[in-house]
C-alpha positions as CSV (number, residue, x, y, z in Angstrom):
1,X,-25.6,2.9,60.6
2,X,-24.9,0.0,58.3
3,X,-22.0,-2.3,59.1
4,X,-18.9,-1.5,57.2
5,X,-19.2,-4.1,54.4
6,X,-19.5,-3.5,50.7
7,X,-21.6,-6.4,49.5
8,X,-24.0,-9.2,50.2
9,X,-24.6,-12.2,47.9
10,X,-26.9,-15.1,47.6
11,X,-25.7,-18.4,49.1
12,X,-24.2,-20.9,46.6
13,X,-26.3,-23.8,45.6
14,X,-25.8,-26.9,47.8
15,X,-25.4,-29.3,44.8
16,X,-22.6,-27.3,43.1
17,X,-19.3,-27.2,44.9
18,X,-17.3,-26.0,41.9
19,X,-15.5,-22.7,42.6
20,X,-16.0,-21.6,39.1
21,X,-19.8,-22.2,39.0
22,X,-21.8,-18.9,38.7
23,X,-23.5,-17.8,41.9
24,X,-27.2,-18.6,42.0
25,X,-30.1,-16.8,43.8
26,X,-31.3,-17.8,47.2
27,X,-34.8,-19.0,47.9
28,X,-36.0,-15.5,48.2
29,X,-34.8,-14.4,44.7
30,X,-37.3,-15.6,42.2
31,X,-36.2,-16.3,38.6
32,X,-38.1,-14.5,35.9
33,X,-37.2,-16.8,33.0
34,X,-40.1,-19.2,33.7
35,X,-42.9,-16.7,34.0
36,X,-46.5,-17.3,33.3
37,X,-47.0,-15.9,29.8
38,X,-50.7,-15.8,30.2
39,X,-50.4,-13.4,33.1
40,X,-48.0,-11.3,31.0
41,X,-50.5,-11.1,28.1
42,X,-53.3,-10.2,30.5
43,X,-51.4,-7.4,32.2
44,X,-49.8,-6.2,29.0
45,X,-53.3,-5.8,27.5
46,X,-53.7,-2.8,29.8
47,X,-50.3,-1.3,29.2
48,X,-51.0,0.8,26.2
49,X,-48.0,2.4,24.4
50,X,-47.1,5.9,25.6
51,X,-44.4,7.6,27.5
52,X,-42.8,5.9,30.4
53,X,-43.6,8.1,33.4
54,X,-40.6,9.1,35.5
55,X,-41.5,9.4,39.2
56,X,-39.5,11.7,41.4
57,X,-39.7,11.9,45.2
58,X,-41.6,14.9,46.4
59,X,-39.1,17.6,47.1
60,X,-41.5,19.3,49.5
61,X,-41.1,16.4,51.9
62,X,-38.8,17.4,54.8
63,X,-37.4,13.8,55.0
64,X,-36.7,11.5,52.1
65,X,-38.8,8.6,53.4
66,X,-42.6,8.0,53.4
67,X,-45.1,5.1,53.8
68,X,-48.4,5.2,51.9
69,X,-51.4,2.8,52.1
70,X,-52.6,1.9,48.6
71,X,-55.1,-0.4,47.0
72,X,-56.4,-1.0,43.4
73,X,-58.7,2.0,43.7
74,X,-55.8,4.2,44.7
75,X,-53.9,3.0,41.7
76,X,-56.9,3.7,39.3
77,X,-57.2,7.2,40.7
78,X,-53.5,8.0,40.3
79,X,-52.5,9.2,36.9
80,X,-48.8,8.3,37.5
81,X,-49.6,4.7,38.5
82,X,-52.0,3.7,35.8
83,X,-49.1,3.7,33.3
84,X,-45.7,2.0,33.4
85,X,-43.5,4.1,35.5
86,X,-39.8,4.3,36.6
87,X,-39.1,5.7,40.0
88,X,-35.9,7.5,41.0
89,X,-36.1,6.1,44.5
90,X,-36.3,2.8,46.2
91,X,-39.6,1.0,47.0
92,X,-40.8,-1.8,49.2
93,X,-44.3,-3.0,48.7
94,X,-46.1,-4.8,51.6
95,X,-49.0,-6.7,50.1
96,X,-51.6,-7.3,52.8
97,X,-54.7,-8.6,50.9
98,X,-55.4,-9.9,47.4
99,X,-53.3,-11.7,44.8
100,X,-52.5,-9.1,42.2
101,X,-50.0,-9.6,39.4
102,X,-47.2,-7.0,39.7
103,X,-45.0,-6.3,36.7
104,X,-41.3,-5.4,37.0
105,X,-39.3,-5.2,33.8
106,X,-41.4,-7.8,31.9
107,X,-41.5,-10.1,34.9
108,X,-45.1,-10.8,36.0
109,X,-45.0,-11.5,39.7
110,X,-48.0,-13.3,41.2
111,X,-48.3,-11.9,44.7
112,X,-49.6,-13.7,47.8
113,X,-51.1,-11.9,50.8
114,X,-48.5,-11.2,53.5
115,X,-45.4,-10.6,51.3
116,X,-42.8,-7.9,50.8
117,X,-41.6,-7.1,47.3
118,X,-38.4,-5.1,47.0
119,X,-38.1,-2.8,43.9
120,X,-34.8,-1.1,43.1
121,X,-34.3,2.4,41.9
122,X,-35.1,3.0,38.2
123,X,-36.8,-0.4,37.6
124,X,-39.9,-0.3,35.5
125,X,-43.1,-1.1,37.3
126,X,-46.8,-1.6,36.5
127,X,-49.6,-2.1,39.0
128,X,-52.4,-4.5,38.6
129,X,-55.5,-2.4,38.1
130,X,-58.1,-5.1,37.9
131,X,-57.5,-7.3,40.9
132,X,-58.5,-6.3,44.4
133,X,-55.6,-5.8,46.7
134,X,-54.5,-3.8,49.8
135,X,-50.9,-2.9,50.4
136,X,-48.6,-0.4,51.9
137,X,-45.6,1.2,50.1
138,X,-42.3,2.3,51.7
139,X,-40.5,4.9,49.6
140,X,-37.1,6.3,50.4
141,X,-34.3,8.0,48.5
142,X,-30.6,7.1,48.4
143,X,-29.8,10.6,49.6
144,X,-31.8,10.0,52.8
145,X,-30.3,6.6,53.5
146,X,-26.7,7.0,52.5
147,X,-24.9,9.1,55.1
148,X,-21.7,7.2,55.0
149,X,-19.7,5.4,52.3
150,X,-20.7,2.0,53.8
151,X,-24.4,3.0,53.7
152,X,-24.1,3.8,50.0
153,X,-22.2,0.5,49.4
154,X,-24.9,-1.4,51.1
155,X,-27.7,0.2,49.1
156,X,-26.0,-0.3,45.7
157,X,-24.9,-3.9,46.4
158,X,-27.6,-5.5,48.4
159,X,-29.4,-8.2,46.5
160,X,-32.7,-7.0,48.0
161,X,-32.6,-4.3,45.3
162,X,-29.7,-5.3,43.0
163,X,-29.5,-8.7,41.3
164,X,-26.8,-10.1,39.1
165,X,-29.1,-10.0,36.1
166,X,-32.4,-8.4,35.3
167,X,-34.6,-11.5,35.6
168,X,-34.6,-11.8,39.3
169,X,-36.4,-10.0,42.1
170,X,-36.7,-10.3,45.9
171,X,-40.1,-11.4,47.3
172,X,-40.3,-12.3,51.0
173,X,-43.0,-13.7,53.2
174,X,-43.8,-11.3,56.0
175,X,-42.5,-12.1,59.5
176,X,-43.4,-10.6,62.9
177,X,-39.9,-9.0,63.1
178,X,-40.2,-7.3,59.7
179,X,-43.7,-6.1,60.6
180,X,-42.4,-4.7,63.9
181,X,-39.7,-2.7,62.1
182,X,-42.2,-1.4,59.5
183,X,-44.6,-0.3,62.3
184,X,-41.7,1.5,64.0
185,X,-41.1,3.5,60.8
186,X,-44.8,4.4,60.6
187,X,-45.0,5.4,64.2
188,X,-41.9,7.6,63.9
189,X,-43.4,9.3,60.8
190,X,-46.2,10.6,63.0
191,X,-43.9,12.3,65.5
192,X,-43.1,16.0,65.5
193,X,-40.2,16.9,63.2
194,X,-37.0,17.6,65.1
195,X,-33.3,16.9,64.7
196,X,-33.7,13.3,66.0
197,X,-36.5,12.2,63.7
198,X,-34.5,11.6,60.5
199,X,-31.8,9.8,62.5
200,X,-34.3,7.5,64.2
201,X,-36.2,6.8,60.9
202,X,-32.9,6.0,59.1
203,X,-32.0,3.5,61.9
204,X,-35.4,1.9,61.7
205,X,-35.1,1.6,57.9
206,X,-31.5,0.1,58.2
207,X,-32.8,-2.4,60.7
208,X,-35.7,-3.4,58.5
209,X,-33.4,-3.9,55.4
210,X,-30.8,-5.8,57.4
211,X,-33.5,-8.1,58.8
212,X,-34.9,-8.6,55.3
213,X,-31.4,-9.7,54.1
214,X,-31.2,-12.1,57.0
215,X,-34.5,-13.7,56.3
216,X,-33.8,-13.8,52.5
217,X,-30.6,-15.8,53.2
218,X,-28.4,-13.2,51.5
219,X,-25.3,-14.2,53.4
220,X,-21.8,-12.8,52.9
221,X,-19.3,-15.6,52.2
222,X,-15.8,-14.2,51.6
223,X,-14.4,-17.7,51.2
224,X,-16.4,-18.1,48.0
225,X,-16.1,-14.7,46.4
226,X,-13.4,-12.1,47.1
227,X,-14.2,-8.5,48.0
228,X,-12.2,-7.4,44.9
229,X,-14.2,-9.6,42.5
230,X,-17.5,-8.2,43.9
231,X,-16.2,-4.7,43.7
232,X,-15.1,-5.1,40.1
233,X,-18.5,-6.6,39.2
234,X,-20.5,-3.9,40.7
235,X,-18.3,-1.2,39.3
236,X,-18.7,-2.7,35.9
237,X,-22.5,-2.7,36.4
238,X,-22.5,0.9,37.5
239,X,-20.5,1.9,34.4
240,X,-22.8,-0.1,32.2
241,X,-25.9,1.6,33.6
242,X,-24.4,5.0,32.8
243,X,-23.0,4.3,29.4
244,X,-24.8,1.3,27.8
245,X,-26.6,3.6,25.2
246,X,-23.4,5.0,23.7
247,X,-20.8,2.4,24.7
248,X,-21.4,-1.3,23.6
249,X,-17.8,-2.3,23.3
250,X,-16.1,-4.4,26.1
251,X,-12.9,-2.4,25.4
252,X,-14.4,0.8,26.8
253,X,-15.3,-0.9,30.1
254,X,-12.0,-2.7,30.6
255,X,-10.2,0.6,29.9
256,X,-12.3,2.4,32.5
257,X,-11.8,-0.4,35.0
258,X,-8.1,-0.7,34.2
259,X,-8.5,-4.5,33.7
260,X,-7.7,-7.0,31.0
261,X,-10.6,-8.5,29.1
262,X,-9.9,-11.9,30.6
263,X,-9.9,-10.6,34.2
264,X,-13.3,-8.9,33.7
265,X,-14.7,-12.0,32.0
266,X,-13.6,-14.2,34.9
267,X,-15.5,-12.0,37.3
268,X,-18.7,-11.7,35.3
269,X,-18.8,-15.4,34.5
270,X,-18.2,-16.3,38.2
271,X,-21.0,-14.0,39.5
272,X,-23.6,-14.0,36.7
273,X,-22.7,-16.9,34.4
274,X,-22.4,-14.4,31.5
275,X,-19.6,-12.7,29.6
276,X,-19.2,-8.9,29.7
277,X,-20.6,-8.7,26.2
278,X,-23.6,-10.7,27.1
279,X,-24.4,-8.4,30.0
280,X,-24.0,-5.3,27.7
281,X,-26.4,-6.8,25.2
282,X,-28.8,-7.9,27.9
283,X,-29.0,-4.3,29.3
284,X,-29.4,-2.8,25.8
285,X,-32.1,-5.3,25.0
286,X,-34.0,-4.7,28.2
287,X,-34.1,-0.9,27.4
288,X,-35.2,-1.7,23.8
289,X,-38.1,-3.9,25.0
290,X,-39.1,-1.2,27.5
291,X,-39.3,1.5,24.9
292,X,-41.0,-0.7,22.3
293,X,-43.8,-1.7,24.6
294,X,-44.2,1.5,26.7
295,X,-43.3,4.2,24.2
296,X,-45.1,4.9,20.9
297,X,-42.0,6.2,19.1
298,X,-41.1,4.5,15.9
299,X,-38.6,1.6,16.1
300,X,-36.1,3.6,14.1
301,X,-36.1,6.4,16.6
302,X,-35.7,4.0,19.5
303,X,-32.7,2.4,17.7
304,X,-31.1,5.8,17.3
305,X,-31.7,6.6,21.1
306,X,-29.9,3.4,22.0
307,X,-26.8,4.2,20.0
308,X,-27.5,2.4,16.7
309,X,-26.5,4.7,13.8
310,X,-28.2,2.4,11.3
311,X,-31.8,1.2,11.8
312,X,-30.9,-2.0,10.0
313,X,-28.3,-2.8,12.7
314,X,-30.9,-2.3,15.4
315,X,-33.3,-4.6,13.7
316,X,-30.6,-7.3,13.3
317,X,-29.6,-7.0,16.9
318,X,-33.1,-7.2,18.2
319,X,-34.1,-10.2,16.0
320,X,-30.9,-12.1,16.9
321,X,-31.7,-11.9,20.6
322,X,-35.5,-12.2,20.6
323,X,-36.3,-14.0,17.4
324,X,-38.6,-11.1,16.4
325,X,-38.2,-7.8,14.6
326,X,-39.0,-4.7,16.8
327,X,-42.3,-4.2,14.9
328,X,-43.3,-7.8,15.4
329,X,-42.4,-7.7,19.1
330,X,-44.5,-4.6,19.6
331,X,-47.5,-6.1,17.8
332,X,-47.2,-9.3,19.9
333,X,-47.6,-7.3,23.1
334,X,-50.2,-4.8,21.7
335,X,-52.1,-6.8,19.0
336,X,-55.0,-4.3,18.9
337,X,-52.8,-1.4,17.9
338,X,-52.4,-2.5,14.3
339,X,-48.9,-1.1,14.1
């Protein structure tokens, strides 16, 4: 299946030869820090507070992969897609027509026709409901893809779906090769189910993802970053994803990883340009923002759910990192609610 390697990484910037400089994204990884705030406000206007909808893959499907044609009408007619949702599977969107604005974790992405957008598992999405578009969606589960350890390592490390911070995403222009692999997946979906079908589909999917990595420029460079450093970084990120709500101390993570604080800091600074504590705060802040915008629970309750025992501490934390109180942040994104 997937070659026996445990990571891929963006190429280092040409104008920085320092071995201690944090790795940067390749041309295919778009930064979210400079997003168009007007687009954000327009899209956010339609994201009324409510529960974040969790999407699960259909258990009645015999194979954990599916392609679906969608457009803005399909989105409007689907209850699960007209609200912000978080999918427990991986998603590749192939936009064929239109220029919608797609939201991923507060990043408004202006789409051009003929592009592939890669969305990792458990990232928050919101479809543009007011701009005409036609697209296809490729959905697959990690259970379907990951037969071997190297398969799982690829899926949890590839920068197609996993970036070093939450403000990047992978958007690729379509190519004839990527379209050919996609078409092979669709063709195989139409065949009769037998023992060969899941194996062939998995191979087509693996080839599609590997080709996407090649075209994105996500090239492995062991001379720049050691296997051990990458393994430490992703193990830390995995632990953080599991425990960020109840464990905000760096001491917990270095104990779990059996590392010194300095050793972990060297790794995170090298790969992301941030300290372990900054990454912990960033993950906590992202979840707080998600809940404040897409959930109508009181700020106090949200603070409790994120491990803050005192609402005042949650307010101080949020204000320190955003310049706004939780209430002001929510009002800014939903001014008509009067909350």
